[in-house]
Biopython code that builds the backbone (N, CA, C, O; Angstrom):
import numpy as np
from Bio.PDB.StructureBuilder import StructureBuilder

atoms = [
    (1, "MET", "N", (97.813, 72.294, 86.717)),
    (1, "MET", "CA", (98.466, 71.207, 87.433)),
    (1, "MET", "C", (97.422, 70.371, 88.150)),
    (1, "MET", "O", (96.509, 70.905, 88.779)),
    (2, "ASP", "N", (97.562, 69.068, 88.053)),
    (2, "ASP", "CA", (96.648, 68.172, 88.753)),
    (2, "ASP", "C", (96.802, 68.339, 90.250)),
    (2, "ASP", "O", (97.842, 68.794, 90.726)),
    (3, "ASP", "N", (95.774, 67.975, 90.989)),
    (3, "ASP", "CA", (95.841, 68.012, 92.449)),
    (3, "ASP", "C", (96.602, 66.768, 92.907)),
    (3, "ASP", "O", (96.024, 65.687, 93.019)),
    (4, "VAL", "N", (97.885, 66.924, 93.170)),
    (4, "VAL", "CA", (98.769, 65.811, 93.516)),
    (4, "VAL", "C", (98.286, 65.100, 94.768)),
    (4, "VAL", "O", (98.319, 63.872, 94.835)),
    (5, "TYR", "N", (97.840, 65.856, 95.755)),
    (5, "TYR", "CA", (97.362, 65.285, 97.017)),
    (5, "TYR", "C", (96.153, 64.377, 96.767)),
    (5, "TYR", "O", (96.095, 63.263, 97.288)),
    (6, "ALA", "N", (95.198, 64.848, 95.976)),
    (6, "ALA", "CA", (94.006, 64.053, 95.674)),
    (6, "ALA", "C", (94.375, 62.788, 94.903)),
    (6, "ALA", "O", (93.826, 61.719, 95.170)),
    (7, "ASN", "N", (95.304, 62.901, 93.947)),
    (7, "ASN", "CA", (95.736, 61.731, 93.192)),
    (7, "ASN", "C", (96.416, 60.711, 94.091)),
    (7, "ASN", "O", (96.204, 59.508, 93.940)),
    (8, "LEU", "N", (97.221, 61.179, 95.011)),
    (8, "LEU", "CA", (97.889, 60.272, 95.941)),
    (8, "LEU", "C", (96.863, 59.543, 96.801)),
    (8, "LEU", "O", (97.013, 58.350, 97.065)),
    (9, "MET", "N", (95.824, 60.249, 97.239)),
    (9, "MET", "CA", (94.780, 59.623, 98.054)),
    (9, "MET", "C", (94.071, 58.519, 97.274)),
    (9, "MET", "O", (93.764, 57.466, 97.833)),
    (10, "LYS", "N", (93.809, 58.750, 95.990)),
    (10, "LYS", "CA", (93.121, 57.752, 95.163)),
    (10, "LYS", "C", (93.991, 56.526, 94.915)),
    (10, "LYS", "O", (93.498, 55.398, 94.909)),
    (11, "GLU", "N", (95.281, 56.749, 94.711)),
    (11, "GLU", "CA", (96.178, 55.668, 94.311)),
    (11, "GLU", "C", (96.821, 54.920, 95.474)),
    (11, "GLU", "O", (97.422, 53.866, 95.266)),
    (12, "SER", "N", (96.708, 55.440, 96.686)),
    (12, "SER", "CA", (97.375, 54.812, 97.821)),
    (12, "SER", "C", (96.708, 53.479, 98.152)),
    (12, "SER", "O", (95.485, 53.399, 98.263)),
    (13, "THR", "N", (97.516, 52.441, 98.309)),
    (13, "THR", "CA", (96.985, 51.125, 98.654)),
    (13, "THR", "C", (97.326, 50.734, 100.084)),
    (13, "THR", "O", (96.850, 49.709, 100.571)),
    (14, "LYS", "N", (98.125, 51.518, 100.750)),
    (14, "LYS", "CA", (98.546, 51.210, 102.109)),
    (14, "LYS", "C", (97.644, 51.970, 103.073)),
    (14, "LYS", "O", (97.620, 53.201, 103.059)),
    (15, "ASP", "N", (96.890, 51.237, 103.925)),
    (15, "ASP", "CA", (96.018, 51.959, 104.836)),
    (15, "ASP", "C", (96.812, 52.537, 106.006)),
    (15, "ASP", "O", (97.890, 52.048, 106.343)),
    (16, "MET", "N", (96.271, 53.562, 106.604)),
    (16, "MET", "CA", (97.009, 54.309, 107.620)),
    (16, "MET", "C", (97.286, 53.481, 108.876)),
    (16, "MET", "O", (98.276, 53.732, 109.564)),
    (17, "GLU", "N", (96.442, 52.510, 109.187)),
    (17, "GLU", "CA", (96.659, 51.685, 110.372)),
    (17, "GLU", "C", (97.900, 50.809, 110.258)),
    (17, "GLU", "O", (98.444, 50.383, 111.277)),
    (18, "SER", "N", (98.353, 50.534, 109.051)),
    (18, "SER", "CA", (99.511, 49.657, 108.877)),
    (18, "SER", "C", (100.845, 50.408, 108.975)),
    (18, "SER", "O", (101.912, 49.795, 108.927)),
    (19, "VAL", "N", (100.779, 51.727, 109.111)),
    (19, "VAL", "CA", (101.994, 52.524, 109.227)),
    (19, "VAL", "C", (102.485, 52.497, 110.670)),
    (19, "VAL", "O", (101.683, 52.557, 111.602)),
    (20, "ALA", "N", (103.787, 52.406, 110.854)),
    (20, "ALA", "CA", (104.364, 52.405, 112.193)),
    (20, "ALA", "C", (103.967, 53.681, 112.929)),
    (20, "ALA", "O", (103.820, 54.728, 112.299)),
    (21, "PRO", "N", (103.789, 53.616, 114.251)),
    (21, "PRO", "CA", (103.362, 54.792, 115.015)),
    (21, "PRO", "C", (104.250, 56.014, 114.820)),
    (21, "PRO", "O", (103.769, 57.146, 114.876)),
    (22, "CYS", "N", (105.533, 55.795, 114.593)),
    (22, "CYS", "CA", (106.431, 56.939, 114.409)),
    (22, "CYS", "C", (106.228, 57.584, 113.045)),
    (22, "CYS", "O", (106.549, 58.759, 112.870)),
    (23, "GLY", "N", (105.706, 56.847, 112.085)),
    (23, "GLY", "CA", (105.359, 57.370, 110.772)),
    (23, "GLY", "C", (106.442, 58.191, 110.116)),
    (23, "GLY", "O", (107.617, 57.827, 110.150)),
    (24, "MET", "N", (106.049, 59.288, 109.523)),
    (24, "MET", "CA", (106.929, 60.132, 108.734)),
    (24, "MET", "C", (107.948, 60.876, 109.577)),
    (24, "MET", "O", (108.990, 61.277, 109.058)),
    (25, "ASP", "N", (107.684, 61.071, 110.851)),
    (25, "ASP", "CA", (108.563, 61.895, 111.674)),
    (25, "ASP", "C", (110.003, 61.409, 111.685)),
    (25, "ASP", "O", (110.917, 62.223, 111.816)),
    (26, "ASP", "N", (110.235, 60.108, 111.552)),
    (26, "ASP", "CA", (111.605, 59.608, 111.492)),
    (26, "ASP", "C", (112.355, 60.210, 110.315)),
    (26, "ASP", "O", (113.545, 60.510, 110.417)),
    (27, "TYR", "N", (111.668, 60.385, 109.212)),
    (27, "TYR", "CA", (112.289, 60.952, 108.019)),
    (27, "TYR", "C", (112.562, 62.444, 108.172)),
    (27, "TYR", "O", (113.432, 62.998, 107.500)),
    (28, "LEU", "N", (111.807, 63.090, 109.067)),
    (28, "LEU", "CA", (111.913, 64.534, 109.204)),
    (28, "LEU", "C", (112.937, 64.964, 110.234)),
    (28, "LEU", "O", (113.167, 66.160, 110.410)),
    (29, "SER", "N", (113.551, 64.024, 110.912)),
    (29, "SER", "CA", (114.542, 64.401, 111.912)),
    (29, "SER", "C", (115.776, 64.972, 111.225)),
    (29, "SER", "O", (116.087, 64.618, 110.088)),
    (30, "GLY", "N", (116.456, 65.838, 111.911)),
    (30, "GLY", "CA", (117.651, 66.438, 111.339)),
    (30, "GLY", "C", (117.301, 67.546, 110.370)),
    (30, "GLY", "O", (116.334, 68.277, 110.582)),
    (31, "GLN", "N", (118.067, 67.675, 109.325)),
    (31, "GLN", "CA", (117.906, 68.771, 108.378)),
    (31, "GLN", "C", (117.251, 68.318, 107.076)),
    (31, "GLN", "O", (117.557, 68.856, 106.012)),
    (32, "GLN", "N", (116.362, 67.345, 107.147)),
    (32, "GLN", "CA", (115.708, 66.836, 105.943)),
    (32, "GLN", "C", (114.896, 67.942, 105.278)),
    (32, "GLN", "O", (114.057, 68.566, 105.928)),
    (33, "VAL", "N", (115.131, 68.190, 104.010)),
    (33, "VAL", "CA", (114.466, 69.256, 103.279)),
    (33, "VAL", "C", (113.469, 68.701, 102.266)),
    (33, "VAL", "O", (112.452, 69.336, 101.987)),
    (34, "ARG", "N", (113.750, 67.527, 101.716)),
    (34, "ARG", "CA", (112.910, 66.932, 100.676)),
    (34, "ARG", "C", (112.752, 65.447, 100.956)),
    (34, "ARG", "O", (113.730, 64.756, 101.242)),
    (35, "VAL", "N", (111.511, 64.952, 100.873)),
    (35, "VAL", "CA", (111.214, 63.555, 101.187)),
    (35, "VAL", "C", (110.301, 62.985, 100.109)),
    (35, "VAL", "O", (109.311, 63.612, 99.731)),
    (36, "LYS", "N", (110.636, 61.796, 99.615)),
    (36, "LYS", "CA", (109.770, 61.083, 98.674)),
    (36, "LYS", "C", (108.617, 60.472, 99.469)),
    (36, "LYS", "O", (108.835, 59.869, 100.520)),
    (37, "VAL", "N", (107.394, 60.629, 98.970)),
    (37, "VAL", "CA", (106.208, 60.106, 99.634)),
    (37, "VAL", "C", (105.885, 58.750, 99.017)),
    (37, "VAL", "O", (105.645, 58.648, 97.814)),
    (38, "ALA", "N", (105.882, 57.710, 99.851)),
    (38, "ALA", "CA", (105.619, 56.366, 99.356)),
    (38, "ALA", "C", (104.146, 55.990, 99.439)),
    (38, "ALA", "O", (103.663, 55.203, 98.624)),
    (39, "SER", "N", (103.424, 56.543, 100.416)),
    (39, "SER", "CA", (102.005, 56.235, 100.572)),
    (39, "SER", "C", (101.323, 57.374, 101.320)),
    (39, "SER", "O", (101.984, 58.256, 101.867)),
    (40, "LEU", "N", (100.015, 57.344, 101.336)),
    (40, "LEU", "CA", (99.257, 58.361, 102.048)),
    (40, "LEU", "C", (99.596, 58.354, 103.538)),
    (40, "LEU", "O", (99.524, 59.395, 104.191)),
    (41, "GLY", "N", (99.962, 57.204, 104.079)),
    (41, "GLY", "CA", (100.343, 57.112, 105.487)),
    (41, "GLY", "C", (101.530, 57.990, 105.833)),
    (41, "GLY", "O", (101.666, 58.424, 106.977)),
    (42, "ASP", "N", (102.391, 58.259, 104.860)),
    (42, "ASP", "CA", (103.537, 59.132, 105.092)),
    (42, "ASP", "C", (103.116, 60.566, 105.389)),
    (42, "ASP", "O", (103.905, 61.351, 105.915)),
    (43, "LEU", "N", (101.889, 60.905, 105.058)),
    (43, "LEU", "CA", (101.433, 62.282, 105.224)),
    (43, "LEU", "C", (100.583, 62.494, 106.472)),
    (43, "LEU", "O", (100.035, 63.580, 106.661)),
    (44, "ARG", "N", (100.464, 61.489, 107.319)),
    (44, "ARG", "CA", (99.588, 61.638, 108.476)),
    (44, "ARG", "C", (100.100, 62.621, 109.506)),
    (44, "ARG", "O", (99.333, 63.048, 110.370)),
    (45, "ALA", "N", (101.362, 62.994, 109.449)),
    (45, "ALA", "CA", (101.924, 63.982, 110.364)),
    (45, "ALA", "C", (101.641, 65.413, 109.891)),
    (45, "ALA", "O", (102.094, 66.375, 110.512)),
    (46, "PHE", "N", (100.891, 65.551, 108.792)),
    (46, "PHE", "CA", (100.655, 66.863, 108.191)),
    (46, "PHE", "C", (99.166, 67.182, 108.110)),
    (46, "PHE", "O", (98.319, 66.290, 108.066)),
    (47, "LEU", "N", (98.874, 68.484, 108.092)),
    (47, "LEU", "CA", (97.545, 68.989, 107.774)),
    (47, "LEU", "C", (97.642, 69.696, 106.432)),
    (47, "LEU", "O", (98.605, 70.418, 106.172)),
    (48, "ARG", "N", (96.653, 69.488, 105.587)),
    (48, "ARG", "CA", (96.642, 70.151, 104.281)),
    (48, "ARG", "C", (95.948, 71.499, 104.443)),
    (48, "ARG", "O", (94.827, 71.562, 104.948)),
    (49, "ILE", "N", (96.607, 72.579, 104.017)),
    (49, "ILE", "CA", (96.009, 73.914, 104.137)),
    (49, "ILE", "C", (95.827, 74.591, 102.779)),
    (49, "ILE", "O", (95.328, 75.714, 102.709)),
    (50, "GLY", "N", (96.222, 73.925, 101.721)),
    (50, "GLY", "CA", (96.067, 74.463, 100.374)),
    (50, "GLY", "C", (96.242, 73.350, 99.367)),
    (50, "GLY", "O", (96.481, 72.200, 99.736)),
    (51, "THR", "N", (96.124, 73.689, 98.094)),
    (51, "THR", "CA", (96.253, 72.698, 97.032)),
    (51, "THR", "C", (97.574, 71.952, 97.108)),
    (51, "THR", "O", (97.616, 70.735, 96.930)),
    (52, "ASP", "N", (98.652, 72.681, 97.373)),
    (52, "ASP", "CA", (99.963, 72.038, 97.426)),
    (52, "ASP", "C", (100.742, 72.394, 98.692)),
    (52, "ASP", "O", (101.965, 72.260, 98.727)),
    (53, "THR", "N", (100.034, 72.849, 99.736)),
    (53, "THR", "CA", (100.697, 73.290, 100.963)),
    (53, "THR", "C", (100.249, 72.451, 102.153)),
    (53, "THR", "O", (99.057, 72.216, 102.354)),
    (54, "LEU", "N", (101.229, 72.003, 102.938)),
    (54, "LEU", "CA", (100.991, 71.200, 104.131)),
    (54, "LEU", "C", (101.636, 71.884, 105.335)),
    (54, "LEU", "O", (102.602, 72.632, 105.190)),
    (55, "VAL", "N", (101.090, 71.618, 106.533)),
    (55, "VAL", "CA", (101.694, 72.075, 107.787)),
    (55, "VAL", "C", (101.997, 70.838, 108.605)),
    (55, "VAL", "O", (101.127, 69.989, 108.798)),
    (56, "HIS", "N", (103.234, 70.731, 109.091)),
    (56, "HIS", "CA", (103.593, 69.618, 109.964)),
    (56, "HIS", "C", (102.907, 69.846, 111.305)),
    (56, "HIS", "O", (103.061, 70.917, 111.891)),
    (57, "LYS", "N", (102.157, 68.873, 111.805)),
    (57, "LYS", "CA", (101.350, 69.033, 113.008)),
    (57, "LYS", "C", (102.183, 69.384, 114.240)),
    (57, "LYS", "O", (101.782, 70.247, 115.020)),
    (58, "ALA", "N", (103.312, 68.747, 114.427)),
    (58, "ALA", "CA", (104.116, 68.978, 115.631)),
    (58, "ALA", "C", (105.047, 70.173, 115.488)),
    (58, "ALA", "O", (105.153, 70.991, 116.402)),
    (59, "GLU", "N", (105.718, 70.280, 114.356)),
    (59, "GLU", "CA", (106.724, 71.325, 114.162)),
    (59, "GLU", "C", (106.138, 72.657, 113.720)),
    (59, "GLU", "O", (106.778, 73.698, 113.868)),
    (60, "LYS", "N", (104.918, 72.628, 113.174)),
    (60, "LYS", "CA", (104.238, 73.831, 112.681)),
    (60, "LYS", "C", (104.994, 74.532, 111.558)),
    (60, "LYS", "O", (104.871, 75.745, 111.387)),
    (61, "ASP", "N", (105.784, 73.763, 110.784)),
    (61, "ASP", "CA", (106.463, 74.369, 109.648)),
    (61, "ASP", "C", (105.750, 73.992, 108.352)),
    (61, "ASP", "O", (105.038, 72.989, 108.290)),
    (62, "LEU", "N", (105.948, 74.799, 107.330)),
    (62, "LEU", "CA", (105.256, 74.643, 106.058)),
    (62, "LEU", "C", (106.037, 73.755, 105.097)),
    (62, "LEU", "O", (107.265, 73.813, 105.023)),
    (63, "TRP", "N", (105.294, 72.935, 104.365)),
    (63, "TRP", "CA", (105.854, 72.046, 103.354)),
    (63, "TRP", "C", (105.020, 72.178, 102.093)),
    (63, "TRP", "O", (103.849, 72.552, 102.149)),
    (64, "ARG", "N", (105.626, 71.870, 100.955)),
    (64, "ARG", "CA", (104.926, 71.846, 99.670)),
    (64, "ARG", "C", (104.938, 70.408, 99.155)),
    (64, "ARG", "O", (105.955, 69.719, 99.236)),
    (65, "ILE", "N", (103.794, 69.963, 98.624)),
    (65, "ILE", "CA", (103.712, 68.631, 98.023)),
    (65, "ILE", "C", (103.607, 68.815, 96.517)),
    (65, "ILE", "O", (102.907, 69.705, 96.034)),
    (66, "GLY", "N", (104.312, 67.963, 95.784)),
    (66, "GLY", "CA", (104.279, 68.039, 94.329)),
    (66, "GLY", "C", (105.007, 66.863, 93.707)),
    (66, "GLY", "O", (105.393, 65.918, 94.395)),
    (67, "GLU", "N", (105.187, 66.934, 92.417)),
    (67, "GLU", "CA", (105.902, 65.888, 91.680)),
    (67, "GLU", "C", (107.282, 66.402, 91.293)),
    (67, "GLU", "O", (107.459, 67.571, 90.952)),
    (68, "ASP", "N", (108.259, 65.490, 91.355)),
    (68, "ASP", "CA", (109.592, 65.861, 90.880)),
    (68, "ASP", "C", (109.674, 65.575, 89.378)),
    (68, "ASP", "O", (108.678, 65.182, 88.769)),
    (69, "GLY", "N", (110.821, 65.763, 88.793)),
    (69, "GLY", "CA", (111.007, 65.554, 87.363)),
    (69, "GLY", "C", (110.797, 64.126, 86.905)),
    (69, "GLY", "O", (110.590, 63.880, 85.717)),
    (70, "LYS", "N", (110.848, 63.168, 87.842)),
    (70, "LYS", "CA", (110.673, 61.750, 87.512)),
    (70, "LYS", "C", (109.247, 61.273, 87.743)),
    (70, "LYS", "O", (108.954, 60.091, 87.565)),
    (71, "GLY", "N", (108.347, 62.190, 88.143)),
    (71, "GLY", "CA", (106.954, 61.824, 88.385)),
    (71, "GLY", "C", (106.694, 61.258, 89.773)),
    (71, "GLY", "O", (105.597, 60.769, 90.044)),
    (72, "GLN", "N", (107.682, 61.316, 90.652)),
    (72, "GLN", "CA", (107.501, 60.830, 92.020)),
    (72, "GLN", "C", (106.900, 61.941, 92.875)),
    (72, "GLN", "O", (107.196, 63.119, 92.676)),
    (73, "ILE", "N", (106.049, 61.554, 93.833)),
    (73, "ILE", "CA", (105.466, 62.517, 94.750)),
    (73, "ILE", "C", (106.492, 62.824, 95.838)),
    (73, "ILE", "O", (107.033, 61.910, 96.459)),
    (74, "VAL", "N", (106.760, 64.103, 96.067)),
    (74, "VAL", "CA", (107.717, 64.529, 97.083)),
    (74, "VAL", "C", (107.118, 65.675, 97.893)),
    (74, "VAL", "O", (106.253, 66.411, 97.418)),
    (75, "ILE", "N", (107.601, 65.806, 99.126)),
    (75, "ILE", "CA", (107.277, 66.975, 99.922)),
    (75, "ILE", "C", (108.579, 67.703, 100.206)),
    (75, "ILE", "O", (109.621, 67.081, 100.415)),
    (76, "GLU", "N", (108.506, 69.042, 100.211)),
    (76, "GLU", "CA", (109.683, 69.866, 100.429)),
    (76, "GLU", "C", (109.379, 70.909, 101.496)),
    (76, "GLU", "O", (108.357, 71.593, 101.442)),
    (77, "ARG", "N", (110.276, 71.019, 102.461)),
    (77, "ARG", "CA", (110.131, 72.029, 103.503)),
    (77, "ARG", "C", (110.356, 73.409, 102.889)),
    (77, "ARG", "O", (111.279, 73.602, 102.098)),
    (78, "LEU", "N", (109.498, 74.369, 103.262)),
    (78, "LEU", "CA", (109.616, 75.729, 102.757)),
    (78, "LEU", "C", (110.446, 76.562, 103.733)),
    (78, "LEU", "O", (110.256, 76.487, 104.947)),
    (79, "PHE", "N", (111.362, 77.351, 103.189)),
    (79, "PHE", "CA", (112.265, 78.146, 104.006)),
    (79, "PHE", "C", (112.072, 79.630, 103.751)),
    (79, "PHE", "O", (111.692, 80.042, 102.655)),
    (80, "ASP", "N", (112.339, 80.424, 104.775)),
    (80, "ASP", "CA", (112.358, 81.876, 104.661)),
    (80, "ASP", "C", (113.549, 82.245, 103.781)),
    (80, "ASP", "O", (114.668, 81.823, 104.074)),
    (81, "PRO", "N", (113.349, 83.013, 102.717)),
    (81, "PRO", "CA", (114.467, 83.329, 101.824)),
    (81, "PRO", "C", (115.573, 84.166, 102.490)),
    (81, "PRO", "O", (116.692, 84.221, 101.981)),
    (82, "ASN", "N", (115.267, 84.812, 103.617)),
    (82, "ASN", "CA", (116.250, 85.648, 104.306)),
    (82, "ASN", "C", (116.982, 84.925, 105.431)),
    (82, "ASN", "O", (117.858, 85.508, 106.071)),
    (83, "SER", "N", (116.639, 83.672, 105.678)),
    (83, "SER", "CA", (117.318, 82.924, 106.739)),
    (83, "SER", "C", (117.324, 81.445, 106.363)),
    (83, "SER", "O", (116.764, 81.050, 105.341)),
    (84, "LYS", "N", (117.954, 80.649, 107.192)),
    (84, "LYS", "CA", (117.999, 79.197, 106.950)),
    (84, "LYS", "C", (116.944, 78.466, 107.760)),
    (84, "LYS", "O", (116.972, 77.238, 107.840)),
    (85, "GLU", "N", (116.018, 79.194, 108.361)),
    (85, "GLU", "CA", (114.976, 78.609, 109.200)),
    (85, "GLU", "C", (113.741, 78.264, 108.374)),
    (85, "GLU", "O", (113.371, 79.008, 107.466)),
    (86, "PRO", "N", (113.091, 77.114, 108.693)),
    (86, "PRO", "CA", (111.832, 76.783, 108.011)),
    (86, "PRO", "C", (110.745, 77.823, 108.324)),
    (86, "PRO", "O", (110.736, 78.427, 109.396)),
    (87, "ILE", "N", (109.853, 78.010, 107.386)),
    (87, "ILE", "CA", (108.727, 78.926, 107.605)),
    (87, "ILE", "C", (107.761, 78.252, 108.569)),
    (87, "ILE", "O", (107.380, 77.100, 108.359)),
    (88, "LYS", "N", (107.367, 78.949, 109.611)),
    (88, "LYS", "CA", (106.430, 78.435, 110.620)),
    (88, "LYS", "C", (105.069, 79.100, 110.450)),
    (88, "LYS", "O", (104.962, 80.212, 109.932)),
    (89, "VAL", "N", (104.035, 78.396, 110.895)),
    (89, "VAL", "CA", (102.678, 78.936, 110.855)),
    (89, "VAL", "C", (102.430, 79.734, 112.109)),
    (89, "VAL", "O", (101.343, 80.283, 112.286)),
]
sb = StructureBuilder()
sb.init_structure("model")
sb.init_model(0)
sb.init_chain("A")
sb.init_seg("    ")
for serial, (resi, resn, name, xyz) in enumerate(atoms, 1):
    if name == "N":
        sb.init_residue(resn, " ", resi, " ")
    sb.init_atom(name, np.array(xyz, "f"), 0.0, 1.0, " ", f" {name:<3s}", serial, name[0])
structure = sb.get_structure()
């Protein structure tokens, strides 16, 4: 599998300074489980800890970045299989 994160960084044309200060966090409010990534600026609320694993800086929960069946870049919150709570670092 290609490194989706690296490809997104190469192809992104929107610089991070042009993103609204609230950034991606607006999309993450509530019970959002899956989010389409439009630009690299959407990922500024995250730290990359693996090839396809991200940690949300404020919430400390784990997310996976990858491509959906349509070739769009998406991030998905990872959940504990024994509960409905997101996995925390």
